[in-house]
N, C-alpha and C positions, 0 to 999 in steps of 0.2 A: 504493499500500500504506499502511496506517496501523498504527501500533504504540502503542496506548494505554498510558500509564504511570501508575502510582498517584501519582507525584510531581506530575502535572498535575491532581490532584484525585480524590477517591474518596468514596463514601457508606458510612458505617458503620451497620449495622443488626444488631440481635441476631438470632441464628439462630432463637430461639424466636418472635420476632415475625414473621420472614419465613415460617417454616413455618406459622404460624397463618394468615397471609394466603393462602398457597398452598392451605390445606386448608379454607377457610371458604366455598367455593362462590360466590365473587364472579363476576359476569359479566365478560366480556373488557373492557368499557368501565370497569367499577368497578375491576378490578384495575389497568388502565392508569392510572387517575386516582390510585389509592392510591400506586402506585410513583412517579408524578410528584410528588405531594405530599411523599413521603419524600425524593426527590431535591432538592426545593427547600427542604426544612427540614433534615433530618439531613445532607444533602450540603453544607450551609453551617454545620453545627454549631449549628442553631437548632431549637427545638421547634415553632415556627409561623412562618408568613410571609404577607405580604399578596400575594395573587395573584388573577387573574381566570380565568373559565372559558376565555376566548379564549387566555390565556397558557398554561394547562394543556393545552388542546387542541393548541396549536402544538407543544408539546414531545412529546406522546404520540401525535399523529396522530388524535385523536378530534374530531369536529365539536363546536362550542361547545354546541349545544343538548343533545347527549348527555352532555357533561361536566356541564352543569347538572343533568340528571336524575340522573347518577351521584352528584354531590355531595349532592343532597337525599336519595337513598336511603342513602348512607353515613352521613350525619348522623342519619337516622332510626334506623339500626341502631347508633348510638353509636360508630361506627368512627372518625369524625373529629369534631372540634369546629370550629365556624366562627362568625364574627361579622363585622359590617360593617367594612371597611377603607378605605384611601384609594384603592386601585386596583381593588379587588374585594372579596374576603372574606379575613379573616385566618384561615388554616386550619392545623390541626395534627392529627397522628394521636393518637387515644386509645390510649396505649401499653399500658394495662392491658386486654388483650384479654378478660379474664374479664367485663368490663362490656359487651362487644359483644353484640348480639342477632342471632340467626339470623333468616332470613326467616319461618320457622314461628312463632317467638316473636313477631315483629312482627305477623304476621297475627292471632295469637290475642289480642294486646293491642288491636289496632285493631278487631277484630270483637266484642270483649266489650262487652255493654251497660254494664258498670261502668266501662269506660274513658272514656266520654264523648268529649270532644274531645282526649283524650290525657292521659297521665300526666305530671305535672311531673317526676317522678323519672326516668322513662324517656326523656323528651325526644322523644316521638313524637306525631304528629298522625294523625287518622283518615283512612283512604282514601289512604295514600301510594302513588302509582303510580310505580314505579321506571323505567317505560319512557316516561313522558310528560315533555316539557320543561316542562310547566306544573304539575308535581307540587307538592303542598303544601309549605310551608316548615316547618322544624322548630320546634316550639313549645317551645323550651328556652332558658334563659338561657345555657347553655354554647355552644349552637350559634350564638347571636347573632340568632336570629329569634324574637321574642316577640310576643305579641298587640299590644303597644304599638307595636312597630316595623313590623309588617306593613302597616298602612294607609299609613304614610308611604312605604315602599318601593314599594308598588303604585301610589301616586300618582305617584312619580317615574317609574315605567315607563310609565304612561299618558300622561304629559305630555312624554315624550321627543320631540324634534323629528326624530330619525332613526328611520325605520320599522324598520330592522334593527339598532338600537343594542344593544349588548351589555347583557343584563339584569343583569350583574354590575357595572354602572356603571363600565365601563372606557372611557376616551376612546380611540377608534380614530383613527389618523392615516394619511396616505397611505403606500403601500409605500415602503420604503427601498431600499438598494442591492440589486440583483439581484432585485427584487420581494419582498423580505422584508417581511412585514406588520409595521408599527410599532404593536403593540398591547401593552397591559399596562404601558405606561410613559408617563408624561406627555410631551407633545410637547417641552417645553423641556428635559427631561432627555435625551430622545432626541437632540435637537440638540447638546447638550453631548457626548454620547457620540460623535457623528459627528465633532466637532472633535477630540476626544481620539484617536479611531482614525485619523484622517487624519494626526495628528502622530506616532503611534507607529511606529517604524521597522520593526517586524516584524508583518506582517498574517497572523496565524495564529489559528485557533479563534475567529472573530468571535462566535459564539453564546455561548461561555463568557465572553468579554470583556464582552458586553452584560449578562450576568447578574451578573458581579462589579461592574460599574459601577452597575447598578440597586440592588445591595445597599448600596453606599456612598452613592448619591444626592448626589453633590457639588453644591454651589452654585457660583455664578460665581467666588467667591473661591478655593475649593478647586480648581476646574478650572484657574484661572490658575496656581496653585501646581504642579499636575501638569504643565502645559505647560512651565512654566519649568524644572522638574526634567528633563523630556525634552530640552529644549534644552541643559541643562548636560551631560547624558549625551553628546550629540553632540559638544559642544565638548571634553569630557574625553577623548574617544577610547576610552573603555572599551567602547563598543559598535561599534567599527570592524569587528570580526569578528562576523558574524551568529550564530555558534554561541554567543556569550556573551550574546546578547540573550534575556531570558526572554519567554515568551508573555505577551501583554498581560494576560490574566486572572491569571496568576501574579504579575506586577508589581503589579497592583491589589490582590490579596488580601494581598500582603506589605507594602502601603503603601510602595511603592518611592519615592514622591515625597519621603518623609521621610529618605532616605539622605543621608549627608554625602558630597559629591562634590568632589574636588579638580579645579579647572579650569585651573590654571596651574602652571608649574614653580617650585620653590623657588629662591631667589636663587643658591645655589651651583651648582645644576644649570643654571640659566639662563646663568650665567657660562661654564661648560664648553662649552655648545652655542655660545655666541657666539664663543668662541675657535676651536672647530672650524670654524665657518663662515668665520671670518677666514683661518685657515691652510690648510685643506683643502677648503673649500666649493666652490671653483672646480674642483678636481680630482675630488672624489668626490660633489659635490652637497650643497647646503646643507640643513640640518635646520630644518623649520618650527617656530617657537615659538608659532604661533597655535593649534595642535592639541595638547592635552595627552595624552601617552601614559603611563599609570601605570607600565608595564613599563620604559619608558625612564628615568623618574624613579628607579626602583629601581636600574637598571643604573649610572647616573651616580653615584648616592649610594655604591654599592659601589666603583666605580672610584676615587673620591676617598680610599679607605682603602688603596689599593695601595702608597702611598709616603708617608712622613712629610716628605719634602722639599717646600719651598714651590713654588708655581706648577707643580704636576704637569702640568696639562692643557697649558699652553703649551709646556713643555719636551718633552712626549711627542709632541704633534701636529707640532711643528716638526721634531723628529728624524725622525718618520715621513715627512715631506715631503722633507727634504733628504738623508737617508741610506738610504732604502728604495725598492724598486720594488713598489708596492702593486698588487695585482690590480685590474682595472677594475671588477669586481662587488663588491668589498669595501665595506662601509659603516660608518657611525658606530657602530651598535650592536655590530657584530662587533668592532671595534677596541677598544672600551672594556670589552667583556665579559671575564670572567676568562680564558677560553681564548684569546681573540684577543690579549689583552694578553700572556699567556705566550708565544704564538707569536711576537709581534713582538719582545719582549725576548730571546727565545731565538734570534733571528737568521733566522727564516723568510723575512722580506721584505727583509733587509739587501742593499743594492746590492753586487754583486760588483765587485771592482776591475778 
C-alpha cells in the first residue's frame, strides 16, 4: 500500500490553466506530454527545464518517437516553447493560453497561400503533421528551431553513429539497477548518483531521488561534500532510527548536506559518561563514546542542572552502586533522566537493610 503525501512533493498549477488543457482537444499523447512537462517544471518551481523526448516518454509511458511528434505539434500550436538544451530541449509551457492555436486555426494558417513557409509571429511551419515522428520543426525563435539552426540539427542527426540514437540529442547509457534505462542524464552524472544512492541509508523513491539529483547536477567536489555529510549523519547517531531519516529526494531538495551536525559529545557530557563507565559500566554496560546521540547529549546536559553541589555524577553513580539494588534492565539514560533521577533519590532502588 502507498500513501502519497504532499510533504514529499507536489505540483502547483492554476485551475484555469488545467481546465484549458483538459478542454482544448489534445490527443492522449499530447496531453500526457503536457502534464509531464508541467511536472518537470512547475513541480520543481521552474518555468522551463532541460529534458529529452526519451526522458519525457519514460515518465508518461509514451514511446520516444510519439513524444517527439507531440512536442512538435504542441510547439506549432504555441502551447509550449522549446529551444536546444544540453540534454535535449529546454521546454516550458506557454502559460498565456490565449496565445494557443487550435488545430483548425493551425490548418487555416498553414493552408493559406499568404502564409508561405509560416508566420514568424505564429511560430508555425507549413504541413505540420502531428502524427509523424518526422514532422517539421517549429520555425520560431521562441521554440528554438529557426531556419538557421535546422540545417545544423539535421546534420547532427544524419551523422549520428547510433542508428537508433535519440533525435533530441540525449546520450543513452546502459540500463541501471533493475533494468532502469539510464537516459536523459549524462553518464558521469548518473555514476555520481549511483554512488550517492549507495551511500544513502534509506532506499526509498529512487525515481524522485534521481530527478532531484539531476536538478542539482553536483560535480565531484559537491558529491564529496554530500558523502561526507552522510557519513557525519551516521556517526552522529541522528539517523539510528529509520523513521527520522528523510527520503533521499527530500534531503537533496532541502540541501541537507549543508546542515550543521554535531558528531561528538561536549566535554562536560563526555566526563559524565566516562564516570558512569568507570563506576557502573561493568554492572549495567558501558556507554559508547564513538557514536554521538543528540538525545543523550541533551539528557546529560539537563542532568548536570539537578544539583549545585560539585562532582554530581561521581557522587550519584557511586551511591547508586553501593546503596541501591538496581534492576538488571535499567540503563544510563533512564538513571540520568528527570524521572529516573527522582525515582532513585526518592528511594525506589534503595537497598533494604
